[in-house]
C-alpha positions in Angstrom: 69.7 116.9 87.5 67.3 114.1 86.7 69.5 112.7 83.9 72.5 112.9 86.2 70.7 110.9 88.9 69.6 108.3 86.3 73.2 107.9 85.0 74.5 107.5 88.6 71.9 104.8 89.4 72.8 102.9 86.2 76.5 103.2 87.1 76.0 101.8 90.6 73.9 98.9 89.2 76.6 98.1 86.7 79.4 98.1 89.2 77.4 96.9 92.2 78.9 93.4 91.9 82.5 93.9 93.1 82.2 97.5 94.3 79.7 96.6 97.0 81.9 93.7 98.2 84.9 96.1 98.4 83.0 98.7 100.3 81.7 96.2 102.8 85.2 94.8 103.3 86.7 98.3 103.8 83.8 99.2 106.2 84.4 96.0 108.2 88.1 96.6 108.3 87.6 100.2 109.6 85.0 99.1 112.1 87.3 96.3 113.4 90.2 98.8 113.7 88.0 101.3 115.7 86.8 98.5 118.1 90.4 97.4 118.5 90.3 93.9 117.0 93.2 94.6 114.7 
């Protein structure tokens, strides 16, 4: 369990660059759709 968590953290750090941007973009899109902007 500990090793799995460590691997997961390293993976997130390695892919944080574009993955975080994509997630934020998707979240913003969904939020806008719910509010009714789109």
